[in-house]
VEXNU-705245 format. One line per field, with one value per residue (C-alpha): residue in three letters; x, y, z; residue number from 1. Coordinates in steps of 0.001 Angstrom, whole numbers. Example, Ala and Ser with C-alpha at 12.3 -4.5 7.8 and 13.67 -1.06 7.14 Angstrom:
// residues 2
aa	[ALA:SER]
u	[12300:13670]
v	[-4500:-1060]
w	[7800:7140]
i	[1:2]
// end
This chain:
// residues 173
aa	[MET:LEU:CYS:ILE:VAL:VAL:ALA:THR:ILE:THR:ALA:VAL:HIS:GLY:PHE:LYS:MET:LYS:SER:LEU:PHE:GLU:THR:GLN:LEU:LYS:LEU:GLN:GLY:ILE:GLN:LEU:GLU:HIS:THR:PRO:MET:ARG:GLN:VAL:LEU:ARG:ARG:VAL:SER:VAL:GLU:THR:LEU:MET:SER:THR:ARG:PHE:VAL:ARG:VAL:LYS:ALA:ARG:ILE:SER:ARG:ALA:GLU:ALA:GLU:ALA:VAL:ILE:LYS:ARG:ASN:PRO:ILE:TRP:LEU:LEU:VAL:GLU:SER:PRO:ASN:ASN:PRO:THR:PHE:ILE:VAL:LEU:ALA:GLU:ASP:VAL:ALA:ARG:TYR:LEU:GLY:GLU:GLN:ALA:ASN:GLU:ASP:ILE:ASN:LEU:LEU:GLU:ILE:PRO:ALA:ILE:ARG:ARG:ASP:THR:SER:ALA:ILE:SER:TRP:ARG:ALA:THR:LEU:ASP:GLU:ALA:PHE:ASP:THR:ILE:ALA:HIS:HIS:SER:VAL:GLY:ALA:LEU:ILE:VAL:THR:ARG:MET:PRO:ALA:PRO:GLY:VAL:THR:THR:PRO:VAL:GLY:ILE:LEU:LEU:GLU:GLU:ASP:ILE:GLU:ALA:TYR:SER:TRP:ARG:ARG:ARG:ASP]
u	[-30446:-33168:-31092:-30813:-34564:-35378:-32780:-34096:-37722:-36764:-34693:-37216:-40464:-39316:-36800:-38071:-34625:-33900:-32669:-29032:-30061:-32012:-29075:-26641:-28903:-29263:-25473:-25234:-27722:-30617:-33888:-36586:-39263:-42156:-44537:-46988:-45389:-41897:-43176:-44715:-41584:-39321:-41187:-40790:-37699:-36651:-36968:-40727:-41089:-38038:-38440:-36327:-37242:-34019:-30988:-27448:-25899:-22933:-23438:-22337:-23990:-24632:-28087:-28155:-27314:-30007:-32615:-31671:-31992:-35397:-36642:-36021:-38873:-37265:-38774:-35405:-31923:-29211:-26538:-23006:-20164:-16615:-16473:-20013:-22266:-24617:-28144:-31328:-33373:-36774:-36539:-39507:-37525:-34724:-37236:-38785:-35327:-34598:-37833:-37026:-33277:-31177:-27877:-25711:-23854:-26025:-24808:-27373:-25942:-27096:-30418:-33611:-34810:-35570:-32608:-32570:-29435:-28986:-27393:-26863:-28563:-28332:-31161:-31367:-32341:-35814:-37975:-37300:-33558:-34201:-36257:-33456:-30825:-32775:-33078:-29434:-27987:-30646:-31284:-34400:-33826:-31917:-30065:-30713:-27569:-26478:-22957:-22483:-18777:-16634:-15967:-18405:-21775:-24442:-27512:-30703:-33391:-34429:-36482:-38002:-38902:-42495:-42780:-41984:-44366:-47178:-46654:-46775:-50003:-51616:-50764:-52397:-55762]
v	[130098:129295:126335:124934:125212:123521:120766:120100:119931:117613:115313:115175:114936:113541:110932:110478:111250:113062:116612:117468:119242:116235:113969:116243:116366:112587:112171:114418:112200:114652:112933:114721:112102:113754:110860:111343:108500:109989:113399:111920:109920:112967:114856:112292:111423:107835:108635:108833:105116:103479:101023:101660:98301:96481:95231:94930:91490:89487:86475:84087:84591:82479:81225:83554:86571:85577:85204:88601:90202:88612:89896:93453:92793:93921:93239:92836:91681:93535:90869:92146:89832:90799:88159:88467:91291:92783:91400:91474:88600:88612:88348:85962:83519:83548:83132:80150:78612:79081:77271:74329:73877:73551:74727:76937:78521:80068:81002:83358:82611:78999:78968:78515:82068:84559:86874:90146:91652:95317:98489:101723:105054:108379:109480:112640:110697:110753:107725:108266:107928:104889:103221:103815:102496:99284:98751:99628:97316:94578:94396:93755:96417:99574:100396:104055:105608:108822:110165:111445:112105:112219:108681:107100:105831:104528:102527:104242:102385:99767:100484:97785:98040:97020:99889:102373:100691:100591:104280:105254:103255:104854:108305:107501:106690]
w	[226942:224414:223170:226715:227264:223951:224549:228055:226908:224047:226282:229120:227165:223833:225010:228603:230013:233243:232931:233608:236813:238134:237315:239171:242237:242224:242073:245163:247000:246842:245998:244081:244644:246408:246882:249738:251714:251356:252447:255585:256435:255957:258671:261443:263487:264176:267888:267426:266650:268197:271041:274121:275680:274927:276831:275497:276050:274869:272622:275398:278768:281828:282728:285773:283560:281062:283798:285251:281819:281188:284582:283319:280856:277587:274177:272459:273345:271447:271032:270577:269667:268673:265904:264526:263370:265938:265839:267880:269229:270903:274689:274682:272503:275082:277933:276123:275701:279421:280251:277979:278567:281696:280176:282388:279464:276747:273284:271749:268313:268581:270453:268414:267918:265202:264749:262853:261435:262246:261047:262949:262364:264154:266435:264296:261159:259657:258972:255260:255870:258073:255354:252837:255281:255845:252091:251377:254062:253692:257436:259486:262123:262926:266099:266852:268325:270003:270235:273820:273185:270048:268837:271303:270096:272415:271359:272536:270614:268085:264986:262799:259130:259884:262383:259610:257172:259745:260511:256834:256350:259422:258078:254714:256283]
i	[1:2:3:4:5:6:7:8:9:10:11:12:13:14:15:16:17:18:19:20:21:22:23:24:25:26:27:28:29:30:31:32:33:34:35:36:37:38:39:40:41:42:43:44:45:46:47:48:49:50:51:52:53:54:55:56:57:58:59:60:61:62:63:64:65:66:67:68:69:70:71:72:73:74:75:76:77:78:79:80:81:82:83:84:85:86:87:88:89:90:91:92:93:94:95:96:97:98:99:100:101:102:103:104:105:106:107:108:109:110:111:112:113:114:115:116:117:118:119:120:121:122:123:124:125:126:127:128:129:130:131:132:133:134:135:136:137:138:139:140:141:142:143:144:145:146:147:148:149:150:151:152:153:154:155:156:157:158:159:160:161:162:163:164:165:166:167:168:169:170:171:172:173]
// end
């Protein structure tokens, strides 16, 4: 036991290496970083910050469908397409396009708008997990989902990276 203690102290302090125990925990996905920001983000659910003002639409919709969706006053349109990854687009960008163009068939993949790629995350996740998911998948937003039945996921909210960052900065002050 004395040999293990001496070897650990030498490796950690002398050679600036992580201990065997820290390495094993990291391999299991357990983080030991206890920065103040991480502690704050671990205590808060994604449901706290997610926006529920969104409407699910297909990538190709008619002008009448688009106008009906915009009348519901969402912030985001969650665009689902069988051949492309799911993304979100600001509803105001679509409304602006409707005001400028007279097209009857609208392809949300082609209109001038800012699109954000998405990844899914469970409504039970913490903001810390959400922040890691955004970084790991290199996306601009997360679709918060619930599973009402086995094998069925339903989007219930949208969470942006800047929402998490703004929350962590507010909590620091």
